[in-house]
N, C-alpha and C positions, 0 to 999 in steps of 0.2 A: 391358811398360810403354812408352808412347809416347816416342819420342826426338825432340828438337828441335835445330835448329841453334843454336849459342850466339849471343847478342846481346852484342857487344863494344862497350862505351862508353868504352874507354880512349882516351887521346889518340893521334892518328895523323897522319902526314904524307900529306895528300891534295891532289892538284891540283884546284883549284876554279875554275870559271868564275863570277866574281863577278856578272856581269850576269845569269846564269841563276838566281841566287838571288832576284832581284826578280821574282816571278811575276806575270803580268798578272792584274788583278782584285783585287790586294791594295793596302793603304794604302801600303806602301813603294814599290811600282811607280808608283803615282800621284804620290807625292811626288817621286820621281826624275824622272819625265817633266815634271811641272809646273815644277819649279824648274830643270830643265835646258833646257827648250825653250819653255814657254808663258809664263812670267812674266818680265817685264823686271827684271833685277837690276843694270842699269848704274848706278843711283844709288849703289850701294855702292862703285863704283870710286873715288869721291872720298875714301874713307876711307884710301886707300893712296897713297903717293908713292914707289914703287919701280920707276918706268918704266925708269930707266937704272942706278940703283944700289940696293943693298939686296937682301936675300934675298927669294925668291918668297913670297907670302902664301898662306894657305889660302883656297881659293875660298869666297866667301860662300854660294853655292848649296849646296856640300857641307855647310857648317856648319849651314845652315838645315834641310837634309834630316835631318841627324843629330838636331838639337835637337827638331824637330817630331815625328819618330818616337819619340824618347825620351819626350816628353810623353805620347804616346798609350799608352806602356807604363808610365806612372807614374814615370818617372825624372826628377827635377827637381833633381838635384845634378850639378854639373860633374864631380866626381870619378867618380860612378857612370856618367855618359855616356862619359867617357874610358875607363873600364874596359870598358864594353860595346863600344867601338870596337876593343878589343884581343882580346876573347874571344867576342863574339857574331857569328855569320856574317852576319846581316842588317845589323848596324851596320857590319861590315867592308865589305860590298858597297856600302852607301850612302856610306861615306867613302872608297871606293877604296883601302882598306888604308893610309890616310895617317896614322892613329893620332894625331890632334891631342891635345896636352897639355891637362890640365884647366884650366890657367891661360889657354890660348888660348880655350877654350870660355867660361870665365867672363868674360873681357874682351870677347869678341864679344857675349855676351848683355847685359852691363851697359852697353854703349855703343850698343845698337841705336837707342834713342830712338824717335822717331815713325815711322821708316822701316819698322818691322816690322809695324805695325798693318794697313795695307792688304794686305800680303803674306799675313799670317795669315788675314785675312778671305777673300781670294781662294782660298787653298788649302782652307780649311774649307768654303767654299761649294761648290766643285767636288766635294770628297770626300763631302760630305753628299748631293749630288744623285746621286752614284754609289752611295750606300749603303755607303760604306767605313768610316764612323766612327759611333760612338754608337748610340743607340736600344736599347742593351742594359740600361741602368739610368739612371733619373732620380732624382736626390737632391733632396729638398725641405727647405728650411730657411728661417728667417726672422730678422729683426732689428727691434728697436724703433727707430723713427725719430721724432725730435721734430718737432712742427709749430710754426708761427708763431702759437701761441695759448696763452693763460695757462691752466694747469690749475685756477686758482682760479675761473675762469668756467665750470666744469663742474658739472653737477648734474641732478637730475630736475626735472620740472615742479613737484613739491611743494616742492623746495628753492628754486626760483626764485620761487614764490608767496610763501614765507616771506620771502625777501630783499626782494621788492617791497613787502610789507606793512611790513617793518622800515624800509625807506628812506622810505616814505610817512609813517610815524609820526614818523621823525626830521625830515622836511621840515615836518610840521605843528608839531612842537615848536619847530623853528627859526623858523617863521613867528610862532608865539605869542611867542617870545622877542623877535623883531624888533618886534612891535607893542608889547610892554612897554617895549622900549628907546626907541621913538619917543615914549613918554609922559614920558620923562625925558631930561635932558641927557646926551649921550654923545659920545665922540670920533667924528668922521665916519669916520676910518679903520677903526674897529672895526665901525661900521654897514655900511660897504661890504664888509668881509670877511664879515660874517654874511650879507649879501645874496648874495654870490658862492657861499658854501657852500650856501645854500638852493637856489640855481639849479642847482648841480651835483647835489644830491640829487633835485630834481624831474626833472632830465634823466635820471639813472640809473634812477629809478623808471619813467619813460616808456619808456625803452629796454627794460626788463624786461617791461613790459606789452605792448609791441609784439612782442617775441620770443614771448611766450606766446600771443599771438593768431595769429601766423604758424605756430606749431607746436602745434596742439591736442592732439597725442598724444605720449606718451613713446616713446623708442627702445626696442626690444625685442631681447633676445638670442635665440639659437637655441632656448633652452628657454623663452622667454616672459618671462623676468625683465626688470625695468625696467633699462635701461642709461642711464648718465648722458650728457647732451648737453652740448655746449659752445656758448656763445652767439657766440663769435668764429668758430669753425670747426666747423660742426655735423657734419661727416663724420669728424672725428678722435675719439679716445677717450682716456680717462685710463687709464694702464697702469703697472704696476710693472716696473722694470728693475733690473739689478744696481747702478745708480748712483742709485736713488731712483725716485720717481714722476714720470712725464712726461705731457704732453699730446701725443699724436702718432698715428702709424700703425704697423701691423705690416707691414713689407716682407717678402714671401715670394717666393723665387726657386726655380725648378726648373732644375736644372743637369745637363747632359750637356756640351755647350757650353750656354750660357744659352739655354733654350728658352722660358722664360716668366718674367715678373716683374710683380708686382702690389703695390699698397699698399692696405691696408684699415684703416678706422677701428674696429678691433676689437682688444682686448687679448688675447683667448683664441685661441691658435693652432689649437685643435681645430676651430673653425668654418671654418677656411680650407683644410683639406686637400682636401676634395672639389672645391672650385673650382680649386685648382692642378692636381689630377689631370685634371679635365675639360678644362683648357686644353691639356694635352699629348695629347689624343685623336688629333689629325691626325698626330702624330709617332710614336706608340707602335706597336709590333708586338705580336702576341699574347704574345711572350716577354719584353717589356720589364718590368723589375722597378722598382717604386716603393719608395724608402726614405725614412724620415723619423724624427726623434727622438721622445722621449717626450712632447714638447709637443703632438704631433698625435694622440696615442693617445686613443681613446674607443670605447666599444662601438658607438655609432652609425656611426662611421667604418669600423670593421672590418666591420660588417654590410653597409654600402653597397658596400665594395670587394669583398666576397664575392659579393654579388648581381650586380655588374657584371663579375665574373670578371677583376679586375685583380690580377695578382700583386704583392704588397707585403710589405715588412718594416717594421713600425712598432714601435719600442721602447716598452715600458710603463714605468710609474713605478717598479717594483720590480726592474727588470732588473739594476741594479748589485748589489743585495743577493743575487741568485742567482748572479751571475758570480764565479767563484773568483778572477779576476784583480783584483777590487776588494775582496778579503777584508781587506786591510790598509789600506784607504783612511782609516780613522779616525785613524791615526797622523799624517796630514798636516793634520788640522783645526787651525784657528788656536788657539793657546794664549792663556790670559788675559794681559792686559798686567800685568807685575809692578809697574809704576809706579802703577797705579790702586789705590785702597783696596779691600780685600776686603769682601764682604758679611757681614752677621750670619748666624750659623748656630744652629739650635736644638739643645739637648741634652736628653736625657731625664732627668727628676728628679722628685722628689715635688711640687715647685712648678714651674710653667712658667718656664723661664729661657732666655736667649739669650747667646751668646758673641760679643763683638766681636773684631776682628782681633788685638788685643793680648792676647787670652785672658782678659780680665776679664769676670766674669759679673755679671748684674744680675737681680734678681727682677722678673718681669713680672706685673702685676696686670690689664692690659688686653690685648686681642688684638693691638693694634698700639700701638707707642710713639708718643706725640704730645708736642707741647711742653707739653700740659696734664698729662701723666703725671709727677707729682712724686715718685712712689714708686720710679722707676728712675733710677739715677745712672750716668753713664759717666765714668770717670776722676775721680771726686770731685764732679762737677757734674750738674745735671739733664739729662735727655735732650733733645736738640734735633732736632726733626723726626721723621719716621716711621722705623720699623725694619723 
């Protein structure tokens, strides 16, 4: 039987050249060189007043190197970064084994202000040109953005035609009323009010007709279905969000660092995936993975990605039902409000009956209780409203 030398991963006391741990061609080596020699960090000197008194401060360049490298490794907690500076050899090399406390890191990050933005941008630009960051995975996601347009002005051409006809009929009725009012004595203020109202109706009808003339065709979705237009902002769309229905856009961002951002007047995210993937073509490598949530899942999208040989992971709508980690998610659903009245419930019996919340039953002669159903009594009185 073959024998091998043992691989010992137990803690050891080893003399380490920290500078040698920052290998050329790696992100950590680039961060060390840029923030030590290439980028001017003198504006940070104004943060400290310890020229003659006080303890020496941690060098801003060292803290920036540690924080930026931590971000590249998915560490976004000051405590986690401080632990890495004690345990991880690359972090120890970047920090010069200075082991900053997590409160020092937290205070430094929270007080950076506007100084950090140009430094981050410069470092990311250089590292990206060197191929040291990203391009391994692009995550695509979107958000609904409200537009400066009323959702009540959305509809299809048929909707707008009906609105125009309704307004025109109202204007004609107002005109007839005005003519009848002129034949008899009437207060001048009321006549002026009717005239202004009629003028507004005529103007609204004219605006509708003008819009219909300028837009002879309905908007169409990816599958050819008619999509509602908006007369104020024709590029926006009416879409459902967690906070209700809005008139707006779907903003889609492709993130590694942010490599693409678009706004579309479409509520369905499925139609936007391929456009976002196409925008990343100059940045992708053959091994770049595209990820997106279930909102972007469709058979057409999967087929197009397969045909173009783009590696992708797109969640489907039933993923959570198959994932054992979400097996108990029903326990977290919102419970009924105990302060609201409970609905009626049906009980099996020889004659159809319903039970109201206080457990009193009533015979039901009709399919639905109405105010006209005098045969059903609730609490000694006739039923009021539907059941």
